[in-house]
C-alpha positions as a Markdown table, in Angstrom:
| # | Residue | x | y | z |
|---|---|---|---|---|
| 1 | Met | -22.5 | 155.3 | 101.5 |
| 2 | Asn | -24.3 | 152.0 | 101.2 |
| 3 | Lys | -28.0 | 152.5 | 100.4 |
| 4 | Leu | -30.7 | 149.9 | 101.2 |
| 5 | Ser | -33.0 | 149.0 | 98.4 |
| 6 | Lys | -36.8 | 149.6 | 98.7 |
| 7 | Thr | -37.4 | 145.9 | 99.0 |
| 8 | Ser | -34.9 | 145.5 | 101.8 |
| 9 | Arg | -36.5 | 148.4 | 103.7 |
| 10 | His | -40.0 | 147.0 | 103.1 |
| 11 | Leu | -39.0 | 143.6 | 104.3 |
| 12 | Ser | -37.5 | 145.1 | 107.5 |
| 13 | Val | -40.7 | 146.9 | 108.3 |
| 14 | Cys | -42.8 | 143.7 | 107.6 |
| 15 | Ser | -40.5 | 141.6 | 109.7 |
| 16 | Ala | -40.7 | 144.1 | 112.6 |
| 17 | Asn | -44.5 | 144.2 | 112.3 |
| 18 | Phe | -44.6 | 140.4 | 112.5 |
| 19 | Arg | -42.7 | 140.4 | 115.8 |
| 20 | Arg | -45.0 | 143.1 | 117.2 |
| 21 | Leu | -48.2 | 141.3 | 116.2 |
| 22 | Lys | -46.9 | 138.0 | 117.5 |
| 23 | Lys | -46.3 | 139.7 | 120.9 |
| 24 | Ile | -49.6 | 141.6 | 120.9 |
| 25 | Leu | -51.7 | 138.7 | 119.7 |
| 26 | Ala | -50.0 | 136.1 | 122.0 |
| 27 | Asp | -48.7 | 133.8 | 119.2 |
| 28 | Phe | -52.0 | 134.0 | 117.4 |
| 29 | Glu | -53.8 | 131.6 | 119.7 |
| 30 | Asn | -57.2 | 133.2 | 119.8 |
| 31 | Ser | -59.4 | 134.2 | 116.9 |
| 32 | Gln | -60.3 | 137.7 | 118.3 |
| 33 | Tyr | -58.5 | 140.3 | 120.3 |
| 34 | Lys | -59.7 | 143.6 | 121.7 |
| 35 | Phe | -57.6 | 146.3 | 123.3 |
| 36 | Leu | -58.8 | 149.5 | 125.1 |
| 37 | Ile | -56.5 | 152.5 | 124.9 |
| 38 | Asp | -55.9 | 154.2 | 128.2 |
| 39 | Asp | -57.4 | 157.6 | 128.8 |
| 40 | Ser | -59.5 | 157.6 | 125.6 |
| 41 | Asp | -62.5 | 156.0 | 123.9 |
| 42 | Val | -60.3 | 154.3 | 121.3 |
| 43 | Thr | -60.7 | 150.5 | 120.8 |
| 44 | Ala | -58.3 | 148.4 | 118.8 |
| 45 | Thr | -59.6 | 145.0 | 117.5 |
| 46 | Phe | -58.0 | 142.1 | 115.7 |
| 47 | Lys | -59.9 | 139.3 | 114.1 |
| 48 | Ile | -58.3 | 136.3 | 112.4 |
| 49 | Leu | -60.4 | 135.6 | 109.3 |
| 50 | Asp | -58.5 | 132.7 | 107.9 |
| 51 | Lys | -55.9 | 130.5 | 109.5 |
| 52 | Gln | -53.8 | 128.1 | 107.3 |
| 53 | Asn | -50.6 | 126.2 | 108.1 |
| 54 | His | -48.3 | 129.0 | 106.9 |
| 55 | Thr | -50.5 | 132.1 | 106.7 |
| 56 | Leu | -53.1 | 134.1 | 108.6 |
| 57 | Leu | -55.5 | 136.7 | 107.2 |
| 58 | Val | -56.3 | 139.3 | 109.9 |
| 59 | Asp | -58.7 | 142.3 | 110.1 |
| 60 | Ala | -57.2 | 145.0 | 112.3 |
| 61 | Ser | -59.4 | 148.0 | 113.2 |
| 62 | Gln | -59.5 | 151.1 | 115.3 |
| 63 | Phe | -62.9 | 152.4 | 116.6 |
| 64 | Thr | -63.6 | 155.7 | 118.4 |
| 65 | Ala | -66.5 | 158.0 | 118.9 |
| 66 | Asn | -64.9 | 160.4 | 116.4 |
| 67 | Lys | -65.7 | 158.4 | 113.3 |
| 68 | Ile | -63.1 | 160.2 | 111.2 |
| 69 | Met | -60.4 | 158.5 | 113.4 |
| 70 | Asn | -61.7 | 155.0 | 112.6 |
| 71 | Phe | -59.6 | 152.9 | 110.2 |
| 72 | Lys | -59.2 | 149.3 | 109.1 |
| 73 | Phe | -56.2 | 147.2 | 107.9 |
| 74 | Arg | -56.4 | 143.8 | 106.3 |
| 75 | Leu | -53.1 | 142.0 | 107.1 |
| 76 | Gln | -51.5 | 138.9 | 105.6 |
| 77 | Ile | -49.2 | 137.2 | 108.1 |
| 78 | Phe | -46.7 | 134.7 | 106.8 |
| 79 | Leu | -45.8 | 132.4 | 109.7 |
| 80 | Asp | -42.9 | 130.6 | 108.0 |
| 81 | Ala | -41.3 | 133.8 | 106.6 |
| 82 | Lys | -42.1 | 135.7 | 109.8 |
| 83 | Leu | -43.6 | 138.7 | 107.9 |
| 84 | Ala | -46.7 | 140.7 | 108.3 |
| 85 | Glu | -47.9 | 142.9 | 105.4 |
| 86 | Val | -50.8 | 145.3 | 104.9 |
| 87 | Val | -52.9 | 143.8 | 102.1 |
| 88 | Ser | -55.5 | 146.6 | 102.1 |
| 89 | Phe | -56.2 | 149.8 | 104.0 |
| 90 | Gln | -59.8 | 151.0 | 104.4 |
| 91 | Asn | -60.9 | 148.1 | 102.1 |
| 92 | Glu | -58.9 | 149.7 | 99.2 |
| 93 | Gln | -56.4 | 147.3 | 97.7 |
| 94 | Pro | -53.1 | 148.5 | 96.1 |
| 95 | Val | -53.0 | 148.8 | 92.3 |
| 96 | Pro | -51.4 | 145.7 | 90.7 |
| 97 | Phe | -47.9 | 146.2 | 89.3 |
| 98 | Phe | -49.0 | 145.7 | 85.7 |
| 99 | Val | -51.4 | 148.7 | 85.8 |
| 100 | Ser | -50.1 | 152.2 | 85.8 |
| 101 | Lys | -50.6 | 154.0 | 89.1 |
| 102 | Pro | -53.4 | 156.5 | 89.3 |
| 103 | Lys | -52.5 | 160.0 | 90.3 |
| 104 | Ser | -54.4 | 159.5 | 93.6 |
| 105 | Gln | -52.0 | 156.9 | 94.8 |
| 106 | Ser | -48.4 | 157.7 | 95.7 |
| 107 | Leu | -45.5 | 155.6 | 94.5 |
| 108 | Asp | -44.7 | 154.4 | 98.0 |
| 109 | Glu | -48.3 | 153.8 | 99.2 |
| 110 | Lys | -47.6 | 150.2 | 100.3 |
| 111 | Tyr | -44.6 | 151.2 | 102.3 |
| 112 | Gln | -46.6 | 154.1 | 103.9 |
| 113 | Gln | -49.4 | 151.7 | 104.9 |
| 114 | Asn | -46.9 | 149.3 | 106.5 |
| 115 | Gln | -45.2 | 152.1 | 108.3 |
| 116 | Met | -48.6 | 153.3 | 109.7 |
| 117 | Leu | -49.2 | 149.8 | 110.9 |
| 118 | Thr | -45.9 | 150.0 | 112.7 |
| 119 | Glu | -46.8 | 153.2 | 114.5 |
| 120 | Trp | -50.3 | 152.0 | 115.4 |
| 121 | Leu | -48.9 | 148.7 | 116.9 |
| 122 | Glu | -46.3 | 150.8 | 118.9 |
| 123 | Phe | -49.2 | 153.0 | 120.2 |
| 124 | Ile | -51.1 | 149.8 | 121.3 |
| 125 | Phe | -47.9 | 148.6 | 123.1 |
| 126 | Leu | -47.6 | 151.9 | 125.0 |
| 127 | Lys | -51.3 | 152.7 | 125.8 |
| 128 | Gly | -53.3 | 149.5 | 125.2 |
| 129 | Arg | -54.8 | 147.1 | 127.7 |
| 130 | Val | -56.7 | 143.9 | 127.1 |
| 131 | Glu | -60.4 | 144.0 | 127.7 |
| 132 | Thr | -61.2 | 141.6 | 130.6 |
| 133 | Asn | -64.1 | 139.7 | 129.0 |
| 134 | Ile | -61.7 | 138.6 | 126.2 |
| 135 | Leu | -59.3 | 136.9 | 128.5 |
| 136 | Pro | -59.8 | 133.2 | 129.1 |
């Protein structure tokens, strides 16, 4: 049985997230996006913080009346490599490779954060709609 490496699996998830984000954020043309989730009080927002020739830095957040369900991703989007990776979740950055991992952080934390982004983007695809005052 041919087993994929961790890197290959991680790159596949990041590549798929790039395609989802490109679709949801209409080729990254605007600096802000807001989506209302049907039948709930959930709002998803995306804000492009920094735009360079080859990369974007994006804050992606979910807000709801139930504060425990709020969360925030910071995403690095690589336009030339067509990858989108979670840089931080809840403003907590991953531990650098040269520091031993604390017991509070799992070994595959980075993969889990990118997988959560995948599931959230799918949820927005299925239930989200653009707020009308954001449209041109």
